[in-house]
N, C-alpha and C positions, 0 to 999 in steps of 0.2 A: 850266661852272659849273650845278649841278644845280637844278632849277625844280621848285617843289611847286606841283601843280596842283589843280582841284576834287576833292573829295573826299578831300584829304588825301594823294593818290598823289604819290611823291617820284621824280623821274624824274632819271636821270643823264647821258646821253647816248645818240646816234645811233652805230651803229657798222656799216659796211657788211663782209661776207664778201669777203676780197678773192679773185682767182682764184687763187692759190697755194692756198687753203683756210685763209689766216691771219685772224684775228679781233681786234680789238684790246678789251681789257676797260678799262671805267671805272676811272681811277685812282680817284677819289673813292670808287665803290663799294669797289673791293678794300682801300682804308684803313678804311672802314666795318665792312668784315667781317672785318678783320685778316689778309688773304691778302697774303702775301709774292710777289715776282717771283722767279723761278728756284726753282719749287715746281710740285709738283703740283696740280690742281684736279679738283673731281669735277663732271659735267655731268648733269643729270638732265631727262629731259621733262617736263611737268606733266601731270596726272591728266585734264585735258580736251584737246580738240583744237587748242589753241593751239599754232600754230608757233613753235617756239624751244624755248629750254633754261633751266634755272637754273644757277647756278654756286653749288656748296657747298663750305664749309671741312669737310676731313676731323675737324678738332678738334671740332669742334660737333656732330656726328652721334651721338658717342656717347651724349649725354644727352639725345636727343631722341627723339619718336614717331617717327623714321625709323629708329633703330637696328634696330628688327626687320627691317625690309625690308633693310637693307644688310648683316645678317647673311645674308640669302639671295642676297648677289653679292659675298662677300669679295675675290673675282678683281678687282673694281674698287676697291673699298675699301684693297685692298692691292698696288695696281698691280702685279699679276702676269700682266696679260694687256698685249699690246700697247697704246702710247698711241692712242687714237682709235678702237680696237675696241670697238664698243657690245655691250652685255648687255640682253637684256629680261628683265623680271620683274614681274608683276601689272600688264601694260599699259602700263608705264614704262620708258623707254630709260634706259641708263645707260652714260658711260665717264669716262675719265679723260684729262687733257691737263696736257701740260706748260707752264707760263707763263714765258715768258722774261724777261730783264731790258726788254725794251720794252713789258711787258703783253700780248704777242702769245699766243695758243693757234694752233695748228694741226690742224685734222682732215683726213681724206679726204673727198674729195665723196660719197663713199658714206655716211658718217657723217652729213654735213652734211644729206642727202637722209631719211636715218633721221629726223631731228628737224624734218623739214617745210620745210627751208630749201636754199638752193643759193649759190653765189658768186656774187655781185652782190646779194644781199639786204641791205637795209638794217633792222638789228634795234634795238628801243628798250631800253635798259638802265634797269631799273626797282627799287625797293627791295620786296621780296616778305616775308620774314618773319625771323626771327631768325638764321636757318641758311644763308642766300643770298639772291641776286639775280637778276631773271630779265633773259633777254634775248629779246623775243619781237617777231615778224615781222605777226603780225595779232592782233587781239582788241579789245576796249572800249576801251583806252587811247590806241590807236595815233592814231585821229584826232583826239583831244583833244592829244595831244604834237604833231603835226602843226601845231597852231594856237599853239604856243608859240614864242617867239622867246628868244634866248639861250641855246638848247641846244647844247652841244659836241658835235662832229659828228667822227669818227675813220673816215677814208678813206684 
């Protein structure tokens, strides 16, 4: 069950990066952003130094301010590089991953490290903007989320 916290932040769930590099995405977040399983999703690091990534829906990028950035990383947007292979542009990291029927993505350990996280880390999934949702291991909302009860935990 998602929880609304102070300042109107909307938290979906906690999810742990498993030893095999798999990570479960929140069912509620996927529904809200119209992301279907058995499809490809795009991951992008934040502008700041927060550890984690945003999950973006490709269909929403073309009509957004990020369209110009994604024009410079067509190999990610068109899925022409191997899944989980990261590309850097303007201090941001981008890759794509396949979302399986059970809502898991899988990335190599090296890619997780590039996003500032490692297997065993627990990330908070939260609403970000109209393009996608964030999955973060540190930042101002982590302590707030730790105080909340009734948060779903995927492990």
